[in-house]
C-alpha positions as CSV (number, residue, x, y, z in Angstrom):
1,M,279.6,155.7,312.8
2,I,280.6,157.9,315.6
3,F,282.5,155.3,317.4
4,K,284.2,154.1,314.2
5,S,285.5,157.6,313.4
6,Q,286.6,157.9,317.0
7,L,288.5,154.7,316.8
8,R,290.2,155.8,313.5
9,R,291.2,159.0,315.0
10,Q,292.7,157.2,318.0
11,A,294.7,154.9,315.7
12,I,296.1,157.8,313.8
13,L,297.0,159.6,317.1
14,N,298.8,156.4,318.2
15,C,300.6,156.1,315.1
16,F,302.1,159.6,315.6
17,L,302.7,159.1,319.2
18,M,304.8,156.0,318.4
19,W,307.2,158.1,316.3
20,I,307.9,160.6,319.2
21,P,310.4,158.2,321.0
22,G,312.1,157.6,317.7
23,I,312.5,161.3,317.0
24,I,313.8,161.9,320.6
25,I,316.4,159.0,320.2
26,A,317.5,160.2,316.8
27,G,317.8,163.8,318.2
28,V,319.9,162.7,321.1
29,G,322.0,160.4,319.0
30,S,322.6,163.1,316.4
31,T,323.6,165.5,319.1
32,Y,325.9,162.9,320.7
33,F,327.6,162.1,317.4
34,N,327.5,165.6,316.1
35,A,325.5,164.4,313.1
36,G,323.7,166.3,310.5
37,F,320.1,166.1,309.0
38,I,320.9,162.9,306.7
39,E,322.3,161.1,309.6
40,I,319.2,161.8,311.7
41,L,317.1,160.4,308.8
42,A,319.3,157.4,308.7
43,M,318.8,156.8,312.4
44,M,315.1,157.2,312.1
45,A,315.2,154.7,309.2
46,G,317.1,152.3,311.4
47,L,314.9,152.7,314.4
48,C,311.8,152.1,312.1
49,A,313.4,148.9,310.6
50,L,314.2,147.8,314.1
51,G,310.6,148.5,315.2
52,I,309.3,146.5,312.1
53,V,311.6,143.6,312.9
54,Y,310.4,143.7,316.5
55,W,306.7,143.8,315.5
56,I,307.2,140.8,313.2
57,L,309.0,138.7,315.7
58,H,306.4,139.7,318.4
59,S,303.6,138.6,316.1
60,L,305.2,135.3,315.2
61,V,305.9,134.5,318.8
62,Q,302.3,135.4,319.8
63,W,300.9,133.2,317.0
64,L,303.2,130.3,317.8
65,A,302.1,130.6,321.5
66,F,298.4,130.6,320.6
67,I,298.8,127.6,318.2
68,I,300.7,125.5,320.8
69,F,298.8,126.6,324.0
70,G,296.1,129.0,323.6
71,R,293.9,127.6,320.7
72,R,292.9,124.5,322.8
73,V,292.3,126.4,326.0
74,S,290.1,129.1,324.2
75,R,288.3,126.4,322.3
76,R,287.4,124.5,325.4
77,Y,286.4,127.8,327.3
78,I,284.0,128.8,324.4
79,Y,282.7,125.2,324.3
80,D,282.0,125.1,328.0
81,Y,280.3,128.6,327.8
82,L,277.9,127.4,325.0
83,I,277.0,124.2,327.0
84,M,276.6,126.2,330.2
85,N,274.3,128.7,328.7
86,Q,272.4,126.1,326.5
87,Y,272.8,127.8,323.2
88,P,270.7,126.4,320.4
89,A,272.1,124.0,317.9
90,P,274.2,125.8,315.3
91,N,273.4,125.2,311.6
92,D,275.8,123.2,309.4
93,D,276.2,126.1,307.0
94,E,277.2,128.9,309.4
95,P,280.5,130.1,308.2
96,S,281.7,132.0,311.3
97,A,281.2,132.3,315.0
98,E,280.1,135.8,314.6
99,E,277.3,134.8,312.3
100,Y,276.2,132.1,314.7
101,F,275.9,134.5,317.7
102,L,274.2,137.0,315.3
103,S,271.6,134.2,314.4
104,V,271.0,133.7,318.1
105,V,270.4,137.4,318.6
106,K,267.9,137.5,315.7
107,N,266.0,134.4,317.0
108,R,262.9,135.9,318.6
109,E,261.8,132.4,319.9
110,L,264.7,132.1,322.3
111,D,265.1,133.5,325.9
112,P,265.8,137.2,326.0
113,E,268.6,136.6,328.4
114,L,270.4,134.3,326.0
115,R,269.9,136.7,323.1
116,I,271.5,139.5,325.2
117,K,274.5,137.2,326.0
118,A,274.8,136.4,322.3
119,A,274.6,140.2,321.5
120,A,277.4,140.9,323.8
121,E,279.5,138.2,321.9
122,V,278.6,139.9,318.7
123,G,279.7,143.2,320.3
124,A,283.1,141.8,321.2
125,F,283.7,140.7,317.6
126,A,282.7,144.1,316.5
127,A,284.9,145.8,319.1
128,Y,288.0,143.9,318.0
129,T,287.3,144.7,314.4
130,G,286.8,148.4,315.1
131,A,289.9,148.6,317.3
132,F,292.1,147.3,314.6
133,E,292.9,144.0,316.6
134,R,292.7,141.7,313.5
135,Q,295.2,139.2,315.0
136,R,293.2,138.9,318.2
137,L,290.0,138.7,316.3
138,S,291.4,136.1,314.0
139,K,292.6,133.9,317.0
140,I,289.2,134.2,318.8
141,S,287.3,133.4,315.6
142,Q,289.4,130.3,315.0
143,A,288.8,129.0,318.4
144,A,285.2,129.9,318.5
145,K,284.4,128.3,315.2
146,R,285.9,125.0,316.3
147,A,284.1,125.2,319.6
148,I,280.9,125.7,317.8
149,K,281.6,122.6,315.7
150,D,282.4,120.6,318.8
151,Y,279.2,121.9,320.4
152,R,277.1,120.7,317.5
153,L,278.7,117.3,317.7
154,W,278.0,117.3,321.5
155,L,274.3,118.2,320.9
156,V,274.0,115.4,318.3
157,N,275.5,112.9,320.8
158,E,273.1,114.1,323.5
159,I,270.1,113.6,321.3
160,K,271.3,110.2,320.2
161,S,271.9,109.1,323.9
162,D,268.5,110.4,324.8
163,E,266.9,108.4,322.0
164,I,268.8,105.2,323.0
165,S,268.0,105.7,326.7
166,G,264.3,106.5,326.1
167,P,263.3,103.0,324.8
168,I,265.4,101.4,327.5
169,A,263.7,103.4,330.2
170,Q,260.3,102.5,328.9
171,K,260.9,98.8,329.1
C-alpha cells in the first residue's frame, strides 16, 4: 500500500511537471507576440494537442517496432530463460504469464532458488503495473505467454523423445 501511494503521488507530480515547459513556452510566445490571456490559453491548447499527437505517434511506432522486431526476440529470450532454469511444466489452463510464475512461487515442492527467481518475475509484472507502464507490461505479457506455450511444447517433445529413446536404449 505504501509503495502504491508513492507511485500515485509520483505520477501526479510528473503530470504537473510536464505542464511547466508548456507554460513557459506559452508565456514566452505571448510576450513575443504581445498576446493576451486568451492567446496564452490558445497556445497552451495547441501545445497540448501537439503533445497528444506526438504521444499517439510515439506509441504507434513503439508498438509497430515491437510487433515487427521485438516480440520474437523477447519471446525467445523468455523461452531460453525457462529452459535454462528448468521451470516446471505449465498447466494448459494458465491464462497469463504472471499467473504461471505465481504458481511456481506457491509450489512448495520446488527448489527455493527457482521459487525466488519466479518471485522476481512476479515482482517485475507488479512493478510495471504499479508504475503505470501498461504498454510495456502488455508487450512483456504477450511475449511471455507465447514463450510459456512454446516451453510447454518443448517439454512435451522432450518427454516423447525420452520415451522413444528409452526402449531403443534397452534393446
